[in-house]
N, C-alpha and C positions, 0 to 999 in steps of 0.2 A: 231198307233205305228210306229215310223220310227227307223229302225235298219240298220246301214250302211252295205253295203255288206262286207266290210273289217271285221267286227265283226263277220259276218256269215262265213267268209273264203272263199268268192267267189274269192277275189282278188288273192288268192293262187291257184285258179282252184279247191276248195273243198267246201263243205257245212258244215263246222265244227260245226255249232250250232247244228246239229243232230247227230255228231260223239262225240262230247264231250260238251254237254249241260253245260252251266254256272251253277256254285253252286249257290244256293239262300239261304238266311237266313234260320236259324233253324224254325223261325216262320212260315214258308210256310208249315211245316208239320203238323200244325194245321188243314189243309184241310183233314186229314185222321182221325179227331174225328168228332163225330156227334153231337157235343154240338152246342146249338143254341144261336144266339146273343139276348141281350135284345131288345124287340120290339121297344124301344123308342131311341135306340142307333142311333147316327147320322152316314151318311157316309156308303160306301161299296154298293156294287151293289144290295144287297137283304135287305137293311135296310127297316124297316116298320113303319107305324104309329100305335098308340094305339087307334085310333078314332074309327076305323070300328069294330064292334062285329061280331062275327063269324055268317055265315049265315045257317050253319048246324051243326048238333051234330057231334063232332069228334068221330072217331073209337076208341072203347074200346078193348084193348088187353085182350087175355085170359091168364090163368096161363102160366108161364114160362115152356117150354117143354125141358127137358135135359135128353137125353137117355145116358146110360152107355157108348156106342159106338156112338159118334156124327157123323151125316150125314156130307159128305164132298161135297163142291161145288169147281170145278175146273174152274177158270175164267181168263179173262182179265179185269182189271178194268175199261177200257174205253168202254168195248163192252155193248151196251145197251141190248142185250139178255141176257147177264151174269147179268146184273143189275136187270132184271125182277125177276130172281130167289132170288138173294139176298134180294130184297125188299120184295117179298112175304114171304120169311122165316122170315124176320124181323118182318113183320106185323103179322104173325102168332104166333110169339114169340117162335120160335123154334131155341134152341141154336145150331150152326152148325159150322164146321171148314170151313175156306175160303183158298183155295190154289190158290195163284196167279202164273200163268205159265208165263215163259218168251215167248215173242212173236215169237221167232225162235224155241220154244221147239216143236220138232215134235214127239220125242219119247214117251213122257208122255200121251198125248192124244191117240196116236196110240196103245200104249199098254192097254189103257183102253177101247177104243171103235172102234179102227181100223183106225183111221184117225185123222188128225189135225182139232180140231172143239173145241168150248167152247160155252155155258157152258157144264159140265159133272157133273152128280150128283151121289154120291155113298152112299149107306146104308150099312155100314160095317157089322152090325148084321145079314143082309140077305144076304150077299155076292152079293148085286145087284148094278148094274151100268146102267145107261141111259143118253141120251143126249136129245136135244131140249128143249127149255126153257119152252114153253107152256105145253109140256107133263109132264115135271118135276112138274110144279105148280100143275098140276091135279093130279099127283101121291101123292103128299104130302097132298093136300087138301082132297083125299078121304082115307087117310090112319088115322085111329082113334088114333094111337101111337102119332100123331103129332097135336092133338087137335080137337076142334069140327069141324064138317063139315060146309060148306057154309059160312065160315067167310068172304070170297071175293066174292063179287057179280059177276055174269058172265058178259061178254062183251055186250054192248048193240048195236054194230055195227054202232056208229055214223060215219056218212060220212063227217061231217064237219070238224072234227078233222083230220081225215085221209087226207082230202084234204089241211088241213092247213100244215101238215107234209110233204107232197109232195112238196108244194109251197116253201119250205125253204131247201129242200134237197141239191141243188147246192150249196147255200149261206153257209150252215153248213159244208159241206165237205171242202169248201175252207178255212173257219175260223178254224175249229177244227183239222182236221188232222195234219197240221203242229205244231199246239200247243201240241199235245199229245205228240209229241216226243221231242219237243223244251223245255219242262219244265224240263225234266231229273228226274222227281220225280214219275212217275207212275211205278208200281212194274214191269210191263211186258217190259219196256224200260229202265231198270237200266243198261244193258250192250250194247255195241255197235251193236252186232249181232242182238239184239232185235229190236233196232231202225232201222237198215238197212233192216230187214225182213219186217217191216211194211211199210217203204218207198217203197220197191221194189213191194209189192202186192196192195198198195192203191193208186189209181190214183187220181190226183187232176183235177177238172173242168179246162178247157172244154174236157179233154182227157176221152175217154171211157176205159173201163177195157181191152177190146181187144187190144186197141193202146198201153196201158201201159204195160200190161203184156205178150201181144204176145199169140200165141197158141202153141208154141213149134215147130213150123216149120220154116225151112229156109226162107220161104217167109214172114213170120211174127214173128220174134225173140222178139218182143217187144222193148221198149224203153231202151236206154244205161242207166246203173245205173247212171253214173256221171250226165246226163242230169236230171234223176229224183231228185237226190240231189239239182241240181241248182234249179229246179222248186219249191221244199220245201223251199228252203232258201229265194228265190224271194218273194214266197207267204208270208213268215214272215216278210221280209223286207218291203213290200209294206205298205202303210199307208192304215189301214182298216177302217177309219173314216165313208166313204160313205157307206160302206157295213154294219157296225155296226148301222148306222142310220137306214138302211132298216130293219136290224134285230129287232131293238127296235119297229119299227112301227109294225111289225109281232107279237111281243110280246104282244102289245096292243089289236091287232086283237084276239089273243088267250085268253086274260084276259076276253073279253066278252063272249068266249064260255065255259069257265070254271064255274061250278055251284057254287062252294063254295072253301073256303080255305082248306076244308078237303077232297073233293072229287069232281072229274070234271064233273060227270054225276049225275042226280036225281037218288035217291034210294041208295045211300050210297057208300061207298069205294068199287071198284070192280077192274075188269081186265082192263078196260078203264084207271085206274090210274096205274097199273101196267105197261102198255105199254107206256103211255103218259110220266110220270114222269121219266122212265127209258131213254127216248129218250131226254127229256129236260135237264136232269142232265149235260150232255156234253157241254150244252151252257155256263154253269158256268165257263168254262176254257177259256171264251173270256173276256178279260178286256174290259170295257165300255158297256157290256150288262146290259140294265137297265130293272128291272122287275117292271110291274105295281102292285100296292099294293096287290091286291087279289092274283095274281099269284105268287108273291114273298112269302106270306105266305104259299100258297100251297107248294111251293118248300121246304121251311124250315120245315113245319109240317110233311111232309112225309119223309124227310131226317131223323128227330128225330124218327118217328115212326117205320121207316124200318131198322134204325141203318145202313144207308149208307151215307157216307158223301159227300157234294158238293165239287167243285172245286175252289170256289170264292177266297180262300186264295192263291192260286197259279197261278191265272188267268194272261196270258200274252195277 
């Protein structure tokens, strides 16, 4: 994608793409529904063939769980740890309320758990609040009010997938972080302060967090905000073709590691999927990402199963 620096506001010394994201057509809001495309439809980054049959049986949801007082999750839409909880609750068929917090909202999480963090889980009927995604999922899984136990298999400890995730970390930070704020559509970035808060606190490669944010001392105050805005805008303006080509090659590698279109490891849908899918979802914000057939079906199947939408309709 080639975007002129003038469009991004750099000619005027600002990065206006992140201050005032361009409005997009109403059709882009379709990314916030979890409907699936016909598998035979042509085009799109996740279109799929009908030729291949399922390699493993799909997960079968239990009955819908609807408490009088719905549990509440406080999240950022882009956050993979937040997505873990949303995906698990969807798979377990637990109706819940999703509260999207602005990225600069410090009072809400601080009032709930004493600091700015997400996800946060609340069970109103118990006057109970907790944080940490894996602890939240364990809590729900072991509470018979939220369905049968052991619906989601334990993590298998696969080192191959963890190594793959580490191998794409720098690439994905470079591609995803500017796009999160540039779309102008994610709920945590609807206002200027939320976008600026994210850019202020989330470094782009090759910078380390200590270089970007500083440590609060005069010796290391961190990078100037104008420079951060400039770097984010330049990352969006740079032609990503070579990096996306590398990403697509890495997705082919991952396709070989994924056991089936329904779960990534033998033994059925489990915590391996909760973690992997939640991280892969953010790749769908990158226009040009090409998903191999099995991996593409995996992304679509779990999006529908967990009632968590992908970003491909708003990809940049």
